[in-house]
DRENTORKOL-3810 file (N, C-alpha, C; in nm, 4 decimals):
REM DRENTORKOL-3810
@n.u->-2.3319; n.v->11.3510; n.w->6.1716; ca.u->-2.3878; ca.v->11.2298; ca.w->6.1049; c.u->-2.2792; c.v->11.1738; c.w->6.0076
@n.u->-2.3205; n.v->11.0677; n.w->5.9391; ca.u->-2.2353; ca.v->11.0127; ca.w->5.8399; c.u->-2.2010; c.v->11.1062; c.w->5.7223
@n.u->-2.2934; n.v->11.1992; n.w->5.6923; ca.u->-2.2667; ca.v->11.2799; ca.w->5.5761; c.u->-2.2148; c.v->11.4134; c.w->5.6107
@n.u->-2.1321; n.v->11.4158; n.w->5.7178; ca.u->-2.0670; ca.v->11.5425; ca.w->5.7488; c.u->-2.1578; c.v->11.6252; c.w->5.8320
@n.u->-2.1015; n.v->11.7510; n.w->5.8734; ca.u->-2.1870; ca.v->11.8278; ca.w->5.9647; c.u->-2.3094; c.v->11.8841; c.w->5.8872
@n.u->-2.4149; n.v->11.9151; n.w->5.9703; ca.u->-2.5320; ca.v->11.9675; ca.w->5.9159; c.u->-2.5192; c.v->12.1137; c.w->5.9197
@n.u->-2.5334; n.v->12.1780; n.w->5.8025; ca.u->-2.5162; ca.v->12.3226; ca.w->5.7801; c.u->-2.6392; c.v->12.3849; c.w->5.7253
@n.u->-2.6913; n.v->12.4886; n.w->5.7793; ca.u->-2.8098; ca.v->12.5503; ca.w->5.7307; c.u->-2.7862; c.v->12.6049; c.w->5.5934
@n.u->-2.8805; n.v->12.5764; n.w->5.5037; ca.u->-2.8585; ca.v->12.6172; ca.w->5.3576; c.u->-2.8811; c.v->12.7641; c.w->5.3441
@n.u->-2.9368; n.v->12.8249; n.w->5.4422; ca.u->-2.9637; ca.v->12.9764; ca.w->5.4265; c.u->-2.8517; c.v->13.0519; c.w->5.4811
@n.u->-2.8195; n.v->13.0347; n.w->5.6083; ca.u->-2.7177; ca.v->13.1163; ca.w->5.6807; c.u->-2.5885; c.v->13.0515; c.w->5.6983
@n.u->-2.5723; n.v->12.9176; n.w->5.6669; ca.u->-2.4503; ca.v->12.8410; ca.w->5.6830; c.u->-2.4138; c.v->12.8183; c.w->5.8258
@n.u->-2.5043; n.v->12.8326; n.w->5.9150; ca.u->-2.4765; ca.v->12.7942; ca.w->6.0603; c.u->-2.4640; c.v->12.6479; c.w->6.0766
@n.u->-2.3771; n.v->12.6104; n.w->6.1720; ca.u->-2.3787; ca.v->12.4697; ca.w->6.2099; c.u->-2.5029; c.v->12.4414; c.w->6.2899
@n.u->-2.5750; n.v->12.3389; n.w->6.2396; ca.u->-2.7039; ca.v->12.3040; ca.w->6.3078; c.u->-2.7006; c.v->12.2108; c.w->6.4135
@n.u->-2.5866; n.v->12.1993; n.w->6.4810; ca.u->-2.5782; ca.v->12.0891; ca.w->6.5780; c.u->-2.6884; c.v->12.1006; c.w->6.6893
@n.u->-2.7101; n.v->12.2259; n.w->6.7315; ca.u->-2.8058; ca.v->12.2502; ca.w->6.8404; c.u->-2.9362; c.v->12.3096; c.w->6.8024
@n.u->-2.9366; n.v->12.3736; n.w->6.6843; ca.u->-3.0640; ca.v->12.4514; ca.w->6.6522; c.u->-3.1246; c.v->12.3915; c.w->6.5204
@n.u->-3.1000; n.v->12.2558; n.w->6.5005; ca.u->-3.1459; ca.v->12.1969; ca.w->6.3767; c.u->-3.3023; c.v->12.2022; c.w->6.3735
@n.u->-3.3509; n.v->12.2466; n.w->6.2688; ca.u->-3.4990; ca.v->12.2526; ca.w->6.2426; c.u->-3.5337; c.v->12.1302; c.w->6.1621
@n.u->-3.4839; n.v->12.1188; n.w->6.0379; ca.u->-3.5067; ca.v->12.0049; ca.w->5.9566; c.u->-3.3848; c.v->11.9856; c.w->5.8756
@n.u->-3.3900; n.v->11.9063; n.w->5.7713; ca.u->-3.2717; ca.v->11.8728; ca.w->5.7000; c.u->-3.1987; c.v->11.9932; c.w->5.6394
@n.u->-3.2869; n.v->12.1073; n.w->5.6101; ca.u->-3.2213; ca.v->12.2104; ca.w->5.5394; c.u->-3.1867; c.v->12.3346; c.w->5.6197
@n.u->-3.2733; n.v->12.3806; n.w->5.7109; ca.u->-3.2618; ca.v->12.5048; ca.w->5.7673; c.u->-3.2647; c.v->12.4959; c.w->5.9174
@n.u->-3.1835; n.v->12.5985; n.w->5.9803; ca.u->-3.1935; ca.v->12.6153; ca.w->6.1309; c.u->-3.3246; c.v->12.6873; c.w->6.1641
@n.u->-3.3585; n.v->12.6841; n.w->6.2900; ca.u->-3.4859; ca.v->12.7380; ca.w->6.3387; c.u->-3.5098; c.v->12.8845; c.w->6.2937
@n.u->-3.4227; n.v->12.9726; n.w->6.3203; ca.u->-3.4444; ca.v->13.1051; ca.w->6.2824; c.u->-3.4626; c.v->13.1286; c.w->6.1364
@n.u->-3.3907; n.v->13.0550; n.w->6.0482; ca.u->-3.4088; ca.v->13.0590; ca.w->5.9032; c.u->-3.5387; c.v->13.0109; c.w->5.8660
@n.u->-3.5780; n.v->12.9014; n.w->5.9229; ca.u->-3.7099; ca.v->12.8448; ca.w->5.8932; c.u->-3.8157; c.v->12.9436; c.w->5.9190
@n.u->-3.8120; n.v->13.0077; n.w->6.0340; ca.u->-3.9044; ca.v->13.1073; ca.w->6.0687; c.u->-3.9139; c.v->13.2276; c.w->5.9808
@n.u->-3.7835; n.v->13.2723; n.w->5.9422; ca.u->-3.7745; ca.v->13.3879; ca.w->5.8520; c.u->-3.8347; c.v->13.3534; c.w->5.7227
@n.u->-3.8056; n.v->13.2313; n.w->5.6709; ca.u->-3.8643; ca.v->13.1958; ca.w->5.5490; c.u->-4.0147; c.v->13.1845; c.w->5.5515
@n.u->-4.0590; n.v->13.1266; n.w->5.6592; ca.u->-4.2170; ca.v->13.1096; ca.w->5.6758; c.u->-4.2779; c.v->13.2583; c.w->5.6760
@n.u->-4.2076; n.v->13.3503; n.w->5.7459; ca.u->-4.2579; ca.v->13.4915; ca.w->5.7481; c.u->-4.2790; c.v->13.5429; c.w->5.6070
@n.u->-4.1705; n.v->13.5169; n.w->5.5328; ca.u->-4.1675; ca.v->13.5672; ca.w->5.3885; c.u->-4.2697; c.v->13.5028; c.w->5.3030
@n.u->-4.2714; n.v->13.3633; n.w->5.3223; ca.u->-4.3605; ca.v->13.2748; ca.w->5.2372; c.u->-4.5028; c.v->13.3250; c.w->5.2507
@n.u->-4.5488; n.v->13.3351; n.w->5.3790; ca.u->-4.6873; ca.v->13.3712; ca.w->5.3950; c.u->-4.7234; c.v->13.5004; c.w->5.3193
@n.u->-4.6233; n.v->13.5874; n.w->5.3101; ca.u->-4.6391; ca.v->13.7127; ca.w->5.2492; c.u->-4.6556; c.v->13.6881; c.w->5.1007
@n.u->-4.5704; n.v->13.5951; n.w->5.0428; ca.u->-4.5640; ca.v->13.5786; ca.w->4.9001; c.u->-4.6953; c.v->13.5035; c.w->4.8596
@n.u->-4.7420; n.v->13.4096; n.w->4.9425; ca.u->-4.8622; ca.v->13.3382; ca.w->4.8949; c.u->-4.9929; c.v->13.4275; c.w->4.9013
@n.u->-4.9887; n.v->13.5216; n.w->4.9966; ca.u->-5.0928; ca.v->13.6222; ca.w->4.9983; c.u->-5.0984; c.v->13.6960; c.w->4.8655
@n.u->-4.9745; n.v->13.7369; n.w->4.8192; ca.u->-4.9755; ca.v->13.8068; ca.w->4.6898; c.u->-5.0285; c.v->13.7294; c.w->4.5802
@n.u->-4.9919; n.v->13.5978; n.w->4.5760; ca.u->-5.0415; ca.v->13.5114; ca.w->4.4685; c.u->-5.1912; c.v->13.5134; c.w->4.4649
@n.u->-5.2483; n.v->13.5012; n.w->4.5767; ca.u->-5.3978; ca.v->13.5101; ca.w->4.5873; c.u->-5.4497; c.v->13.6381; c.w->4.5505
@n.u->-5.3898; n.v->13.7476; n.w->4.5898; ca.u->-5.4373; ca.v->13.8783; ca.w->4.5442; c.u->-5.4210; c.v->13.8943; c.w->4.3944
@n.u->-5.3181; n.v->13.8494; n.w->4.3412; ca.u->-5.2909; ca.v->13.8689; ca.w->4.1939; c.u->-5.3983; c.v->13.7894; c.w->4.1206
@n.u->-5.4258; n.v->13.6643; n.w->4.1622; ca.u->-5.5160; ca.v->13.5845; ca.w->4.0955; c.u->-5.6595; c.v->13.6464; c.w->4.0845
@n.u->-5.6903; n.v->13.7134; n.w->4.1975; ca.u->-5.8200; ca.v->13.7892; ca.w->4.2030; c.u->-5.8124; c.v->13.9174; c.w->4.1204
@n.u->-5.6995; n.v->13.9467; n.w->4.0654; ca.u->-5.6946; ca.v->14.0640; ca.w->3.9846; c.u->-5.6784; c.v->14.1913; c.w->4.0689
@n.u->-5.6467; n.v->14.1739; n.w->4.1981; ca.u->-5.6186; ca.v->14.2902; ca.w->4.2873; c.u->-5.4794; c.v->14.3229; c.w->4.2951
@n.u->-5.4397; n.v->14.4263; n.w->4.2277; ca.u->-5.3147; ca.v->14.4857; ca.w->4.2648; c.u->-5.1858; c.v->14.4024; c.w->4.2359
@n.u->-5.0938; n.v->14.4751; n.w->4.1849; ca.u->-4.9592; ca.v->14.4336; ca.w->4.1674; c.u->-4.8789; c.v->14.4661; c.w->4.3013
@n.u->-4.7559; n.v->14.4151; n.w->4.2973; ca.u->-4.6708; ca.v->14.4409; ca.w->4.4175; c.u->-4.6652; c.v->14.5880; c.w->4.4521
@n.u->-4.6593; n.v->14.6729; n.w->4.3584; ca.u->-4.6457; ca.v->14.8153; ca.w->4.3884; c.u->-4.7474; c.v->14.8701; c.w->4.4702
@n.u->-4.8717; n.v->14.8075; n.w->4.4693; ca.u->-4.9861; ca.v->14.8541; ca.w->4.5518; c.u->-4.9548; c.v->14.8240; c.w->4.6994
@n.u->-4.8659; n.v->14.7327; n.w->4.7188; ca.u->-4.8344; ca.v->14.6946; ca.w->4.8568; c.u->-4.6828; c.v->14.7258; c.w->4.8786
@n.u->-4.6503; n.v->14.8437; n.w->4.9106; ca.u->-4.5015; ca.v->14.8694; ca.w->4.9235; c.u->-4.4481; c.v->14.7897; c.w->5.0418
@n.u->-4.3265; n.v->14.7527; n.w->5.0240; ca.u->-4.2758; ca.v->14.6733; ca.w->5.1367; c.u->-4.2476; c.v->14.7719; c.w->5.2513
@n.u->-4.3029; n.v->14.7351; n.w->5.3673; ca.u->-4.2758; ca.v->14.8150; ca.w->5.4866; c.u->-4.1859; c.v->14.7393; c.w->5.5743
@n.u->-4.1085; n.v->14.8062; n.w->5.6528; ca.u->-4.0291; ca.v->14.7331; ca.w->5.7492; c.u->-4.0242; c.v->14.8168; c.w->5.8768
@n.u->-3.9894; n.v->14.7456; n.w->5.9870; ca.u->-3.9819; ca.v->14.8137; ca.w->6.1060; c.u->-3.9466; c.v->14.7111; c.w->6.2172
@n.u->-3.9431; n.v->14.7592; n.w->6.3427; ca.u->-3.9211; ca.v->14.6785; ca.w->6.4574; c.u->-4.0552; c.v->14.6350; c.w->6.5160
@n.u->-4.0761; n.v->14.5104; n.w->6.5269; ca.u->-4.2022; ca.v->14.4661; ca.w->6.5774; c.u->-4.1794; c.v->14.3840; c.w->6.7070
@n.u->-4.2869; n.v->14.3620; n.w->6.7779; ca.u->-4.2735; ca.v->14.2952; ca.w->6.9002; c.u->-4.3342; c.v->14.1541; c.w->6.8830
@n.u->-4.2646; n.v->14.0394; n.w->6.9199; ca.u->-4.3132; ca.v->13.9121; ca.w->6.8879; c.u->-4.4273; c.v->13.8852; c.w->6.9952
@n.u->-4.5348; n.v->13.8179; n.w->6.9444; ca.u->-4.6555; ca.v->13.7944; ca.w->7.0173; c.u->-4.6270; c.v->13.6847; c.w->7.1221
@n.u->-4.5284; n.v->13.6042; n.w->7.0999; ca.u->-4.5025; ca.v->13.4876; ca.w->7.1882; c.u->-4.4010; c.v->13.5232; c.w->7.2997
@n.u->-4.2767; n.v->13.5613; n.w->7.2503; ca.u->-4.1679; ca.v->13.5853; ca.w->7.3521; c.u->-4.1578; c.v->13.7310; c.w->7.3808
@n.u->-4.2406; n.v->13.8223; n.w->7.3228; ca.u->-4.2357; ca.v->13.9617; ca.w->7.3304; c.u->-4.1068; c.v->14.0252; c.w->7.3228
@n.u->-4.0153; n.v->13.9558; n.w->7.2405; ca.u->-3.8847; ca.v->14.0202; ca.w->7.2013; c.u->-3.9060; c.v->14.1138; c.w->7.0863
@n.u->-3.8184; n.v->14.2096; n.w->7.0702; ca.u->-3.8302; ca.v->14.2961; ca.w->6.9534; c.u->-3.7553; c.v->14.2322; c.w->6.8325
@n.u->-3.7998; n.v->14.2431; n.w->6.7096; ca.u->-3.7367; ca.v->14.1954; ca.w->6.5950; c.u->-3.7596; c.v->14.2805; c.w->6.4809
@n.u->-3.6658; n.v->14.2833; n.w->6.3794; ca.u->-3.6679; ca.v->14.3544; ca.w->6.2664; c.u->-3.7457; c.v->14.2661; c.w->6.1595
@n.u->-3.8360; n.v->14.3303; n.w->6.0849; ca.u->-3.9099; ca.v->14.2462; ca.w->5.9822; c.u->-3.9357; c.v->14.3336; c.w->5.8645
@n.u->-3.9670; n.v->14.2671; n.w->5.7544; ca.u->-4.0202; ca.v->14.3457; ca.w->5.6336; c.u->-4.1446; c.v->14.2664; c.w->5.5888
@n.u->-4.2454; n.v->14.3406; n.w->5.5529; ca.u->-4.3659; ca.v->14.2753; ca.w->5.5138; c.u->-4.4413; c.v->14.3608; c.w->5.4191
@n.u->-4.5331; n.v->14.3051; n.w->5.3482; ca.u->-4.6117; ca.v->14.3763; ca.w->5.2532; c.u->-4.7571; c.v->14.3904; c.w->5.2901
@n.u->-4.8284; n.v->14.2751; n.w->5.3179; ca.u->-4.9644; ca.v->14.2784; ca.w->5.3495; c.u->-4.9823; c.v->14.2749; c.w->5.4985
@n.u->-4.9704; n.v->14.1595; n.w->5.5632; ca.u->-4.9923; ca.v->14.1495; ca.w->5.7004; c.u->-4.8631; c.v->14.1419; c.w->5.7799
@n.u->-4.8549; n.v->14.2173; n.w->5.8926; ca.u->-4.7340; ca.v->14.2062; ca.w->5.9728; c.u->-4.7151; c.v->14.0762; c.w->6.0286
@n.u->-4.5899; n.v->14.0203; n.w->6.0244; ca.u->-4.5693; ca.v->13.9040; ca.w->6.1012; c.u->-4.5910; c.v->13.9160; c.w->6.2475
@n.u->-4.6513; n.v->13.8178; n.w->6.3088; ca.u->-4.6823; ca.v->13.8297; ca.w->6.4533; c.u->-4.5717; c.v->13.7714; c.w->6.5399
@n.u->-4.4961; n.v->13.6813; n.w->6.4823; ca.u->-4.3927; ca.v->13.6159; ca.w->6.5575; c.u->-4.2503; c.v->13.6445; c.w->6.5032
@n.u->-4.1515; n.v->13.6477; n.w->6.5946; ca.u->-4.0153; ca.v->13.6621; ca.w->6.5498; c.u->-3.9610; c.v->13.5302; c.w->6.4763
@n.u->-3.8658; n.v->13.5335; n.w->6.4172; ca.u->-3.8172; ca.v->13.4222; ca.w->6.3316; c.u->-3.7976; c.v->13.2930; c.w->6.4185
@n.u->-3.7432; n.v->13.3106; n.w->6.5369; ca.u->-3.7301; ca.v->13.1954; ca.w->6.6242; c.u->-3.8596; c.v->13.1211; c.w->6.6642
@n.u->-3.9536; n.v->13.2109; n.w->6.7041; ca.u->-4.0868; ca.v->13.1623; ca.w->6.7544; c.u->-4.1611; c.v->13.1047; c.w->6.6290
@n.u->-4.1528; n.v->13.1725; n.w->6.5162; ca.u->-4.2263; ca.v->13.1200; ca.w->6.4000; c.u->-4.1578; c.v->12.9931; c.w->6.3529
@n.u->-4.0316; n.v->12.9853; n.w->6.3658; ca.u->-3.9544; ca.v->12.8563; ca.w->6.3276; c.u->-4.0062; c.v->12.7400; c.w->6.4134
@n.u->-4.0163; n.v->12.7733; n.w->6.5482; ca.u->-4.0606; ca.v->12.6650; ca.w->6.6371; c.u->-4.2057; c.v->12.6209; c.w->6.6074
@n.u->-4.2866; n.v->12.7217; n.w->6.5770; ca.u->-4.4297; ca.v->12.7055; ca.w->6.5530; c.u->-4.4404; c.v->12.6150; c.w->6.4264
@n.u->-4.3633; n.v->12.6443; n.w->6.3309; ca.u->-4.3710; ca.v->12.5649; ca.w->6.2065; c.u->-4.3276; c.v->12.4232; c.w->6.2310
@n.u->-4.2254; n.v->12.4065; n.w->6.3147; ca.u->-4.1881; ca.v->12.2685; ca.w->6.3476; c.u->-4.2954; c.v->12.1914; c.w->6.4251
@n.u->-4.3499; n.v->12.2661; n.w->6.5235; ca.u->-4.4558; ca.v->12.2001; ca.w->6.6017; c.u->-4.5746; c.v->12.1586; c.w->6.5139
@n.u->-4.6083; n.v->12.2484; n.w->6.4142; ca.u->-4.7165; ca.v->12.2055; ca.w->6.3273; c.u->-4.6829; c.v->12.0846; c.w->6.2409
@n.u->-4.5562; n.v->12.0852; n.w->6.1942; ca.u->-4.5301; ca.v->11.9775; ca.w->6.0984; c.u->-4.5140; c.v->11.8433; c.w->6.1792
@n.u->-4.4707; n.v->11.8506; n.w->6.3036; ca.u->-4.4689; ca.v->11.7382; ca.w->6.3876; c.u->-4.5977; c.v->11.6797; c.w->6.4137
@n.u->-4.6965; n.v->11.7696; n.w->6.4438; ca.u->-4.8379; ca.v->11.7363; ca.w->6.4639; c.u->-4.8916; c.v->11.6714; c.w->6.3466
@n.u->-4.8629; n.v->11.7219; n.w->6.2326; ca.u->-4.9129; ca.v->11.6689; ca.w->6.1054; c.u->-4.8748; c.v->11.5286; c.w->6.0850
@n.u->-4.7412; n.v->11.5009; n.w->6.1048; ca.u->-4.6859; ca.v->11.3719; ca.w->6.0768; c.u->-4.7359; c.v->11.2721; c.w->6.1860
@n.u->-4.7565; n.v->11.3275; n.w->6.3045; ca.u->-4.8071; ca.v->11.2274; ca.w->6.4080; c.u->-4.9481; c.v->11.1861; c.w->6.3751
@n.u->-5.0289; n.v->11.2910; n.w->6.3282; ca.u->-5.1685; ca.v->11.2567; ca.w->6.2856; c.u->-5.1654; c.v->11.1485; c.w->6.1740
@n.u->-5.0782; n.v->11.1740; n.w->6.0809; ca.u->-5.0665; ca.v->11.0779; ca.w->5.9592; c.u->-5.0365; c.v->10.9386; c.w->6.0125
@n.u->-4.9346; n.v->10.9299; n.w->6.0971; ca.u->-4.9029; ca.v->10.7897; ca.w->6.1436; c.u->-5.0125; c.v->10.7327; c.w->6.2227
@n.u->-5.0837; n.v->10.8139; n.w->6.3009; ca.u->-5.2022; ca.v->10.7520; ca.w->6.3712; c.u->-5.3052; c.v->10.7076; c.w->6.2779
@n.u->-5.3247; n.v->10.7758; n.w->6.1692; ca.u->-5.4247; ca.v->10.7408; ca.w->6.0721; c.u->-5.3772; c.v->10.6102; c.w->6.0036
@n.u->-5.2481; n.v->10.5979; n.w->5.9743; ca.u->-5.2009; ca.v->10.4773; ca.w->5.9181; c.u->-5.2196; c.v->10.3546; c.w->6.0212
@n.u->-5.1870; n.v->10.3827; n.w->6.1427; ca.u->-5.2057; ca.v->10.2749; ca.w->6.2436; c.u->-5.3460; c.v->10.2308; c.w->6.2506
@n.u->-5.4352; n.v->10.3331; n.w->6.2377; ca.u->-5.5839; ca.v->10.2992; ca.w->6.2587; c.u->-5.6232; c.v->10.2124; c.w->6.1349
@n.u->-5.5715; n.v->10.2505; n.w->6.0172; ca.u->-5.6141; ca.v->10.1739; ca.w->5.8985; c.u->-5.5584; c.v->10.0339; c.w->5.9031
@n.u->-5.4435; n.v->10.0226; n.w->5.9533; ca.u->-5.3787; ca.v->9.8902; ca.w->5.9707; c.u->-5.4582; c.v->9.8126; c.w->6.0662
@n.u->-5.5066; n.v->9.8676; n.w->6.1741; ca.u->-5.5789; ca.v->9.7965; ca.w->6.2698; c.u->-5.7163; c.v->9.7526; c.w->6.2111
@n.u->-5.7739; n.v->9.8382; n.w->6.1224; ca.u->-5.9036; ca.v->9.7978; ca.w->6.0610; c.u->-5.8852; c.v->9.6861; c.w->5.9678
@n.u->-5.7711; n.v->9.6767; n.w->5.8991; ca.u->-5.7470; ca.v->9.5704; ca.w->5.8115; c.u->-5.7449; c.v->9.4305; c.w->5.8813
@n.u->-5.6529; n.v->9.4177; n.w->5.9763; ca.u->-5.6428; ca.v->9.2787; ca.w->6.0333; c.u->-5.7362; c.v->9.2710; c.w->6.1503
@n.u->-5.8566; n.v->9.2586; n.w->6.1249; ca.u->-5.9666; ca.v->9.2318; ca.w->6.2254; c.u->-5.9711; c.v->9.0710; c.w->6.2345
END
């Protein structure tokens, strides 16, 4: 692009072919999503007054991805991630695309309703 090569802000990979969004490549996006879901679960638990982090020791291990059935290393505290970083990243992308498509359809519908 005009602003130089796209580089993942997490792993520094050139995102020519695995670009997810402006900032991260697909596996990093998925890895972050796997971590974030964990963190937000904690926030909810803490708000309810249930347990500090120490109650949920970080566990790690080799898991099997529910979509591509590849093996992957992961670390989690409450719920095990079901998807490897790649599949999770793709899922996140698909969801955000669906969301923006729905938004643009809603805008189009609103515009159609206006100029009757």
